[in-house]
C-alpha positions in Angstrom: 0.0 0.0 0.0 0.9 3.7 -0.3 0.2 5.1 3.1 -0.1 8.8 4.0 0.3 9.8 7.5 -1.1 13.2 8.3 -0.1 14.6 11.7 1.3 17.9 13.3 3.0 18.9 16.5 6.5 18.8 18.2 8.9 15.8 18.6 6.7 14.0 21.3 3.7 14.3 18.9 5.8 13.3 15.8 8.1 10.4 16.9 5.4 7.8 17.3 4.4 8.3 13.6 8.1 8.0 12.7 8.2 4.7 14.5 4.9 3.6 12.8 6.1 4.8 9.4 9.3 2.6 9.8 7.3 -0.3 10.7 5.0 0.0 7.7 8.1 0.4 5.4 9.7 -2.6 6.9 6.5 -4.6 6.0 6.9 -3.4 2.4 4.5 -0.5 2.3 5.3 3.0 0.8 4.9 5.7 3.3 4.9 9.6 3.3 4.8 11.3 6.8 3.6 14.9 6.8 4.3 17.3 9.6 5.8 20.8 10.0 9.5 21.6 10.1 9.4 23.5 13.4 12.7 25.6 13.0 11.4 26.9 9.6 7.9 27.6 10.9 9.2 29.5 13.8 11.5 31.4 11.6 8.9 32.1 9.0 6.4 33.4 11.5 9.0 35.5 13.5 7.9 33.3 16.4 11.4 33.3 17.9 12.5 36.8 17.2 12.8 37.7 20.9 14.1 34.3 22.1 17.6 34.8 23.4 18.2 31.1 24.1 20.5 28.8 22.1 17.7 26.1 22.0 17.7 26.3 18.3 20.5 23.7 18.4 17.9 21.5 20.1 15.3 22.1 17.4 18.0 21.6 14.6 19.2 18.3 16.0 15.9 16.8 17.0 13.4 18.5 14.6 10.6 16.4 13.1 12.3 16.0 9.6 15.7 15.1 11.2 14.2 12.2 13.2 12.5 10.9 10.1 15.5 11.1 7.9 17.5 9.2 10.6 15.0 6.3 10.4 14.6 6.4 6.7 11.0 7.6 6.7 10.1 10.0 3.8 9.0 13.3 5.1 6.8 16.1 3.6 6.9 19.6 5.2 3.6 21.3 5.1 5.3 24.6 5.0 4.2 27.9 6.7 1.4 29.6 4.9 0.3 33.1 5.6 -2.7 31.9 7.6 -0.4 29.9 9.8 2.0 32.8 10.2 -0.8 35.2 11.3 -2.1 32.5 13.6 1.2 32.1 15.4 1.5 35.8 15.7 -1.9 36.0 17.3 -1.1 33.1 19.5 2.0 35.0 20.8 -0.1 38.1 21.4 -2.7 36.1 23.6 0.0 33.6 25.0 1.0 35.7 28.1 -1.3 35.2 31.0 -1.4 38.0 33.6 1.0 37.2 36.6 -1.9 37.6 39.0 -3.5 34.6 37.5 -0.5 32.3 38.0 -1.7 30.4 41.0 -5.3 30.1 39.6 -4.7 26.8 38.0 -8.2 26.2 36.6 -8.5 29.7 35.0 -4.8 29.7 33.7 -5.6 26.1 32.3 -8.7 27.2 30.5 -7.0 30.3 29.0 -4.0 28.4 27.7 -6.2 25.6 26.3 -8.3 28.1 24.5 -5.3 30.0 23.1 -3.9 26.7 21.8 -7.3 25.8 20.2 -7.7 29.2 18.7 -4.3 29.1 16.7 -5.5 25.7 15.4 -8.8 27.1 14.3 -7.3 30.1 12.7 -5.0 27.9 10.6 -7.3 25.0 9.7 -8.5 26.3 6.3 -5.1 26.8 4.8 -3.8 23.5 6.4 -6.7 21.6 4.8 -5.7 22.9 1.3 -2.1 21.8 1.9 -3.2 18.4 3.1 -5.4 17.8 0.0 -2.7 18.8 -2.3 -0.2 16.6 -0.9 -2.7 13.7 -1.0 -3.6 14.3 -4.6 0.0 14.2 -5.5 1.0 11.1 -3.5 -2.2 9.1 -4.3 -2.4 7.0 -1.2 -4.3 3.8 -0.7 -4.9 4.6 3.0 -4.5 7.6 5.3 -3.3 7.5 8.9 -5.0 10.4 10.7 -2.4 11.4 13.3 -4.2 14.3 14.9 -7.8 15.2 15.6 -8.7 16.6 12.1 -11.9 15.9 10.4 -10.2 17.1 7.2 -8.4 13.7 6.9 -11.8 12.1 6.7 -12.9 14.5 4.1 -9.8 13.7 2.0 -10.4 10.0 2.4 -14.0 10.6 1.3 -12.9 12.7 -1.7 -10.4 10.2 -2.9 -12.6 7.1 -1.9 -9.9 5.6 0.4 -10.0 4.5 4.0 -8.9 6.6 7.0 -7.5 5.1 10.2 -7.5 7.4 13.2 -4.8 7.2 15.9 -5.2 8.6 19.4 -2.2 9.3 21.8 -4.7 10.1 24.5 -8.4 9.3 25.3 -10.7 11.2 23.0 -13.7 8.8 22.4 -16.8 8.8 24.5 -16.9 6.3 27.5 -18.8 5.6 30.4 -15.8 4.8 32.5 -14.0 8.1 33.1 -13.9 11.8 32.1 -11.9 12.4 29.1 -8.6 14.3 29.0 -9.8 17.9 28.7 -12.2 17.6 31.7 -11.7 20.0 34.5 -12.1 17.2 37.0 -8.4 16.4 36.5 -7.4 20.0 37.3 -9.5 20.2 40.5 -8.7 16.8 42.1 -5.4 15.5 43.2 -6.1 11.7 42.5 -7.4 9.7 39.7 -10.2 8.3 41.9 -11.4 11.6 43.2 -11.7 12.9 39.6 -13.8 10.0 38.6 -16.0 10.2 41.6 -16.5 14.0 41.1 -18.4 13.3 37.8 -21.9 11.8 38.0 -22.0 10.5 34.5 -18.7 10.3 32.6 -20.2 9.9 29.1 -21.8 13.3 29.4 -18.3 14.7 29.7 -17.5 13.6 26.2 -15.1 16.3 24.9 -16.4 16.4 21.3 -13.4 15.4 19.3 -14.6 17.7 16.6 -15.5 20.9 18.3 -12.6 21.3 20.6 -10.6 22.1 17.5 -13.4 23.7 15.6 -15.5 26.9 16.1 -18.6 25.0 14.9 -20.0 22.6 12.3 -20.5 25.4 9.6 -16.7 25.9 9.5 -16.4 22.2 8.8 -18.9 22.3 6.0 -17.3 25.5 4.6 -14.1 23.4 4.1 -16.1 20.4 2.8 -17.8 22.6 0.3 -15.0 24.9 -0.8 -11.9 22.8 -0.6 -13.0 19.2 -0.9 -16.1 19.8 -2.9 -18.2 17.6 -0.8 -21.7 17.9 0.5 -22.5 19.4 3.9 -23.2 17.1 6.8 -25.5 17.8 9.8 -24.2 17.6 13.3 -25.6 14.1 13.8 -24.1 13.0 10.6 -20.7 14.4 11.6 -20.8 12.6 14.9 -22.1 9.3 13.6 -19.5 9.3 10.8 -16.6 10.2 12.9 -17.3 7.5 15.5 -17.5 4.8 12.9 -13.9 5.4 11.9 -11.5 2.6 13.0 -9.1 3.9 15.7 -5.8 2.7 16.8 -5.0 3.3 20.5 -1.4 4.4 20.4 -0.6 4.9 24.0 0.3 2.5 26.9 -2.3 0.8 28.9 -0.2 1.8 32.1 -0.6 5.4 31.1 -4.4 5.5 30.7 -7.0 2.7 31.2 -8.5 1.3 27.9 -12.3 1.6 28.2 -14.2 -1.6 27.5 -17.1 0.3 25.8 -15.0 1.9 22.9 -16.1 0.6 19.6 -13.9 0.3 16.5 -10.9 0.9 18.7 -7.8 -1.3 18.7 -5.2 -1.1 21.3 -1.6 -1.3 20.2 0.5 0.4 22.9 2.8 3.4 22.4 4.8 3.5 19.2 8.4 3.7 20.2 11.4 3.6 17.8 13.4 0.4 18.5 16.5 1.8 16.7 18.8 4.3 18.4 17.7 7.6 16.9 19.8 9.7 19.2 23.2 10.2 17.5 25.9 10.1 20.1 27.2 13.2 18.5 24.4 15.0 20.1 25.5 13.9 23.6 27.4 16.6 25.3 30.6 15.1 26.8 30.5 17.7 29.6 27.0 16.5 30.5 28.3 12.9 30.3 31.2 13.8 32.7 28.9 15.6 35.0 26.5 12.7 35.4 29.4 10.4 36.1 30.9 12.7 38.7 28.3 12.2 41.5 25.0 10.8 42.6 22.4 10.5 40.0 21.0 14.0 39.3 17.4 15.3 39.2 16.1 16.0 35.7 14.0 19.1 35.3 12.6 20.2 31.9 9.5 21.9 30.4 10.7 21.9 26.8 8.3 23.9 24.6 6.2 25.4 27.3 6.9 29.0 27.8 7.0 29.8 31.4 5.0 33.0 30.6 2.1 30.6 29.7 1.5 30.1 33.5 1.9 33.7 34.4 5.6 33.7 35.4 9.0 34.8 34.1 12.2 32.9 33.3 13.9 34.4 36.4 11.1 32.9 38.5 11.6 29.3 37.3 15.4 29.7 37.4 15.1 30.5 41.1 12.8 27.6 41.7 14.9 25.0 40.3 18.0 26.1 42.0 16.4 26.7 45.4 14.5 23.4 45.1 17.7 21.4 44.5 19.6 23.3 47.1 17.0 22.5 49.8 16.9 19.0 48.7 20.6 18.7 48.6 20.5 17.2 45.1 22.4 17.6 41.9 20.4 18.6 38.8 20.4 18.6 35.0 18.0 21.3 33.7 16.8 21.6 30.2 16.7 25.3 29.1 13.8 25.0 26.8 12.1 27.8 25.1 12.0 29.8 28.4 15.8 29.6 28.4 16.2 28.5 32.1 19.7 29.2 33.3 21.6 31.6 35.5 21.5 34.4 33.0 17.8 34.8 34.0 18.8 35.9 37.5 19.3 39.6 38.3 22.0 39.9 41.0 20.7 43.2 42.3 17.2 41.6 42.9 18.3 38.6 44.8 20.1 39.1 48.3 21.6 35.5 48.2 22.4 35.5 44.6 26.0 34.5 45.3 24.9 31.5 47.3 22.6 30.4 44.5 25.2 30.9 41.9 27.7 29.0 43.8 25.5 26.1 44.4 24.4 25.9 40.8 28.0 26.3 39.5 28.9 23.1 41.6 25.9 21.1 41.3 23.6 22.1 38.4 24.2 21.7 34.6 22.0 23.6 32.3 21.6 22.0 28.8 20.0 22.9 25.5 19.4 19.4 24.5 20.0 15.7 25.2 18.5 12.5 24.1 15.8 11.5 26.8 16.2 7.8 26.1 19.9 8.2 27.1 19.5 10.8 29.8 16.5 9.7 31.8 17.8 6.3 33.1 20.8 8.1 34.5 18.6 10.4 36.7 17.1 9.8 40.1 13.8 11.6 39.4 12.3 13.2 36.3 10.3 16.5 36.6 8.3 17.8 33.8 4.9 19.2 32.7 3.5 15.8 31.6 3.5 15.7 27.7 2.7 12.1 26.5 6.1 11.5 24.7 8.2 12.7 27.7 6.0 10.7 30.1 6.2 7.5 28.1 10.0 7.8 27.7 10.2 8.5 31.5 8.1 5.4 32.2 10.4 3.2 30.1 13.4 4.5 32.0 11.9 3.2 35.4 12.5 6.5 37.0 9.9 8.1 39.3 8.3 11.3 37.9 7.0 14.6 39.4 4.6 16.2 37.0 4.0 19.9 37.4 0.9 20.4 35.3 0.5 23.1 32.8 -2.1 22.4 30.2 -4.0 20.0 27.9 -3.5 16.3 28.7 -1.0 17.1 31.5 -3.6 16.7 34.3 -5.1 13.4 33.2 -1.5 12.0 32.6 -0.3 13.2 36.0 -3.4 11.6 37.8 -2.7 8.3 36.1 1.0 8.3 36.9 0.1 8.8 40.5 -2.6 6.1 40.2 0.1 3.5 39.2 2.5 4.9 41.9 5.0 5.8 39.2 5.1 9.3 40.3 3.4 12.2 41.9 0.8 14.7 40.5 2.2 18.1 41.6 0.4 21.4 41.9 0.0 23.6 38.9 3.5 24.7 37.8 3.1 28.3 38.9 1.9 27.2 42.3 5.1 25.2 43.0 7.5 26.6 45.5 11.1 25.5 46.4 9.7 24.1 49.7 7.0 22.0 47.8 9.3 20.9 45.1 12.2 19.9 47.3 9.9 18.0 49.7 8.7 16.1 46.7 12.0 15.3 45.4 13.1 13.9 48.8 9.8 12.0 49.1 9.9 10.3 45.7 13.6 9.5 45.8 13.2 7.7 49.1 9.8 6.2 49.2 9.8 2.6 48.1 6.3 2.8 46.9 7.3 5.0 44.0 10.6 3.5 43.3 8.9 0.0 43.0 6.0 1.5 41.1 8.3 3.1 38.5 10.3 -0.1 38.0 7.1 -2.2 37.6 5.7 0.4 35.1 9.0 0.6 33.3 9.1 -3.2 32.7 5.5 -3.3 31.6 5.6 -0.3 29.2 8.9 -1.5 27.8 7.3 -5.0 27.0 4.2 -3.5 25.6 6.2 -1.2 23.2 8.3 -4.1 22.0 5.2 -5.4 20.1 3.2 -2.2 19.5 4.4 -1.5 16.0 3.6 -5.0 14.7 0.2 -4.8 16.2 -0.4 -1.4 14.6 0.8 -2.6 11.1 -1.2 -5.8 11.5 -4.4 -3.8 12.2 -3.9 -1.2 9.5 -3.5 -4.1 7.0 -6.6 -5.8 8.2 -8.7 -2.6 8.2 -7.7 -2.1 4.5 -8.7 -5.6 3.7 -11.8 -5.9 5.7 -13.4 -2.4 5.3 -14.8 -0.4 2.6 -15.7 3.3 2.6 -17.5 4.6 4.5 -16.8 1.9 7.2 -19.0 -0.9 6.3 -17.6 -4.5 6.8 -17.5 -6.5 3.6 
């Protein structure tokens, strides 16, 4: 088959599809993976004009096209059209949440979610045209829909070919628990409390269509104008969408797999078996630092701007240094887009600046990039915001996690990590203090419950991932053989 994979996002969103693409190619299929080249998109939209960090090296080394090239998966860049440029600029203008809201987790969460959805809605029309153009040129026999886009279904309908949806998080209606975007996971510390706070989980179904769309009219506008297809009613959209066969591409340890999901096939998270992280990207100074003492604490928030939670880079720089100093731990800190390092601190504003600097110089290393699969097993605890890619890699490393939640799927992931005793769901990032974080570091590195929980989860997720690509490829081939458009068994 010729298989077109349509997805979008950063490395954590993209890497599973590189792994799937490699598996399909090894089975003899012809694959084209479509995503954005982030470094070019950022440059084209002037998104990084004011970014003083050297994190561009991280983007360059581990960008979506680079990862695909390493593994031998053909890659097509969507490019940055004017609509996307304007959307990213608008996103930046609405990104910075007022500081006084920093500790109001639910309000901040809702605003950050809406800002993210807004940029997606603003750019959907132009992206749909790009996707159709790529599909018409490639002429696929089947489409793998890697993000929650109805446009993939419209393309499949127009070309008369099947579409297989993939979920990296729960986004189908179920009676068993609220879905990922529900505020129950923001309000409640534990998974059990979140579930018990909702009377009827299926009523919390976060519409997989409308969370990314303004309304059904805009969907029909694209169907009419771009794909030359007839309009659908709300019921037709919903029924049509739920009939699509779905691959569940995440670990059963990360989320439960509901028994009432229809047309859904669990495979486990798609993880690259080959070493994709070139040793040339491993800083020799980092390697020496890790070997020169006890296992360090890893902290990294990657692509999350700290301004997104109403704080500034100097705030988080102080947080990480003071937390490690109080816990008497060494640390490896990923600078990320917030450029977390000593340069963020202003000496005149910090009475004990020299003490902080001295501790950081001796015990902390700030890095622009490092392969997580190499780094995480060498750490004593992994502190991050709870993205699905980072979380899965952390699970496979058998290292306990502290998840300082920020947005989107972070809250449901953190609740589940705590449910399986592989880590602790921390307060919203902006509500963390050096006392809170240092106490959690000490607790999780000494409590056998979390050490054993992380070890057990690591064994199970690693075993699951060892067969996940085969299961996914088998299912895609079966869907193509057994189904005909629009999803009626032969």
